[in-house]
Structures are given as C-alpha cells and as structure tokens.
Residue, then its C-alpha position, 0 to 999 in steps of 0.5 A: m261941666m257941659n262935657a263932663a262924663r257922668e255915671g251912665t255915660k258910655a265909654a268910647y270903648g263900650p261899657k257905661f261908666g260907674p261913679l266917676g267924680l268928675e263933676e265933684t272935682l270940677n265943683s271943688i275947683k270953684k271953691t279954691e283960691h286958684w280959681n278965685t284969685p284975680l289974674r294980672k297981666w301976662q297971667g293965665r288960668g287953665v283947667a284940664s281933665g284927664f282920663w286913665f284906666n289901667i290893666g293888670g289885676e293879676t296880683c298875689a299876696s300871702l298872709t302868715i299868722n305868726e306865733d307871737g301874734t304878728v302877721s307877716l304880709m308878703a306882697g309881689t309889688p315893690d314899694i313905689g310911694g307908700l305901698r307897704a303902708a297902704l297894704t299894711n293898713v288893709v291887713a290890720d283893718e281885715l284882721g282887726i289887729p293893731y297896724d304895728k303887728v303887721r310885718p310887710i315883706i316884698g317878695d319876688t317871683g320865687s316866693l309868690g305866684f304871678n304878679f302883674l308889673t308894678g304901676g302907680s295906679r294898679s298896685a294899691f287897688s289890686g294888692s289890697m283886693a288880694i289881701v282882702e281875699a287872703a284875709k277871708q281864708i285866714k278868717t275861715e281857717l281860724c274859725a275851723r280851727a277854733a271849732k275843732l278846738w272847742e269841739l263845735k260845729p263850724d256854724q257855731v263860731e265866727f270871726s268878728h273884730g279881731s277875735v274868734k267867737a263861739l255863738g249861741a250857748a257856747a258863747e258862755k262857755f268859751k271866751p273869745m280869742s284874739i289872733a294873738d291868743f289863738a296863734k299861741i295855741a294854734g299848733k294844737t289844731g295843726r300847723a301853727d304857720r298857715r300861709l295863704r296865697p290867693h291869686q286875683r282873677p285876671g282882668r279885674r280892673p279899677e273904675p276909670r278915673h278923671a283927674p282935673g288939674r289946674s295951673r296959672g302960669r306966667s309967660r316965662d314957662r314956670p307955673r305959679d300955682d297948681s292944683a290936683l284933684h282926684g277921687r277916692a284913693g283909700r281910707g285914712e288920715g295922717a300919714a295915709s292922707r300925706l301919701r295920697r297927696g304925695q302921689f298927686q303932687g309927684g304925678a302933677v310934677q311929671g305933667i308939668g315936666w312934659a308940658l314945659n321941658e322934657e323932649y327927645i332931641y335928635g340930630e340930622d343923623g338920627k342920634l339922640q342928642n340928649a341921652g343923659f339927665l344933664d340934657y334931658r331937662m326934667p323939672v327939679a324942686s326949684d322949677v315947680p310951684m307949690i301944689d295943692a292936692i285936694l282929695v275929693e272922696v268918690a268911692n269905687p263901688k267895685h272895691p271894698y275899700g273904694v280904692r281908686g289908683v292915684g299914682e299915674t293919673p295926675i300926669i295927664p291934666p297939667l299938659g292941657a291945663i298949662a296950655n290953656a293958661m298960656e293961651q289966656a296969658t299970651g293969646i297964643r294957642f300952642t299946639e306942640l309939646p313941650m311949650s319950652p322957652p325957646k318955642v314960646l319966645k319964637a311965637l311971641k316974636e312972631k306975634a309982635a312981628n305980625g303987629k299983634s300986641 
C-alpha cells in the first residue's frame, strides 16, 4: 500500500496514471479467506502486483442491419475467450436490440480493414470501441432515412432506446419505429443493407492495469489456493461474469506455470532438449489450485463502458506472489525462475548442510 501507484502517479515512461484500482484490489485482498486463514508449518502466504499496458488500437468492425431486423456484426479479431459474446453485448446495448438478434461473424483481412493482432488484453477494449463508433453511424443513418421517409428535417428525428422517433409536433403524427420495423421498409429510402466499417484511430490504448495476485503454497511447489483480483472488465453478470472470471483464472494458471515449471532446457551443444509438450512442463488441471477470481470494478474513464483488458494481465503476479510465499514457508529467497522441484530441493539441502533449520 505504501508503494501503490494512484491516480496522478507519474509513470516511469512519462504520463500520469488515471484511475488504476490498485488500492481497491489490495483492500479487497484483506477481506478474503486466503488472507485471513492461519498458516501452518511449511506454508507461506505471498502477495504481488503486476503492471501491464498494451498497444494496438487499430481495429475494424462492420455492422449490417438485415431486413429481418437482425444485425450482423463482423469483427476482425478471432474469439479467444468469449470475445464474440462480449462484442455482441455491446452491439445489443448500443442499438437497443435483444442479444439474440445480433449475429457475430469473424471476418478476415479480405473482409475488413486493418486489424492489429488479436491479444487477450486489447481485443474486447478496441473491438467494442470500434462497435460504438459503427453504432453511432448506424443511428445517424437511420435517423436520416426516417427523416426522408417522414419528410422531416434531420433535427426532428432522434434514435432512442432502440427506436427511431419523431420529435416535437411530428411525434403525434409518426409512431416510433424499432430497428426491426424500420428494416422492413428501409429499401424505400435506399439500400436496405447498409454496412459501416469504422477504423479505430491508431494509438488508442486502454489505461494500464494492476492485477494483484496471491498465492499460498507448500514447499512441494504446488499452490494450495490462489486469488486473482482485477479492475473493471466489462458490464454484465451471468455468462459475461463467468467469462471474465475464466480469463483471470486462465492467466493465473499461466503465471503459475512460469513460476514453477515452464522453462527451456538447452544441452551443451546449444540444442533445445524439451521442444515438445511432453517435456515442456505446462500445468494441467491436477497441478493447479482452486482459483478465486474477485472482480473489483474500477472503470476506465477513457472507454464508454469502462472496459479494461483482462486476458494477459493475470499472468504477471503469480511469479512474485509464489516466490514471496515460498520465502515465508522455507526461509529461502529464490531468485531464479522457474522455482521447480529440483531447484527447491537443492536449496533446502544446502540450507540444511549449512546448519540452518
């Protein structure tokens, strides 16, 4: 807490941070069972915080209103963890239509403009930004067509709550029309299929995130419990909330793998000796603990939905958290990764040989 970055703290690379949520996540840790459970011999508790920022704001999305009232969404970012569901939610919210009326499609470079690579901490952020811009154009287009159909001036029509509405005295003459209603007659005002492809400006980046993580581990190098905490990832409960928690858990598992097992082993001839998954030791389900993902809502003010990336950030803290826990459990500070069983056993033997308990 003494060293926590806060809103207004100057980053090492120049700019000042906006709302970070680091203090909020640290305070949340204090309320957890993981923090308050007494430790037994050969157990340790570790806390660590990771910093992450990303690049790649260049993202395209296409929205098409179909004659049956559905909306086709084409995104240039493959689904790597519930992305289509997240982007579909944004389309439904922006256009005021039911979730099941959105048809997500993953396009390719022949179908859309340039997209930066698909990453776990930028795709939902930048994709939803592009969709918001596309939806604005859709609403403007619908209002213009409604004004033409009703023979009104553009400022006499607005889009609100999923419908095109006439304003003022004209509201008594013309009933509001939903997207589904309007789509049926849109051909009278021009093409019924209107596709809009906004390109997000390069360089738009989400705010940096801090992702405190905790781990309690025994000296046999398998964490007993783990908590992953993070700032705002997007709206929604139910399935959306489960998707966010899954992202946190997946990132934490990858961090556990880096901390305890994963490494490249080279022979004296310089050749990689564990080039296959049989020998490159990644954690499987039986290797990792139950991971509690606690959602701490700290909105990103530079995004209309307060979104921050979550897919990659949880990878960072487990390395430091586990090292801290192992030091408390064994009295040994490990300074080399991974802290694999052979290295831990060697360090314990050396400690015993030096007459230290």
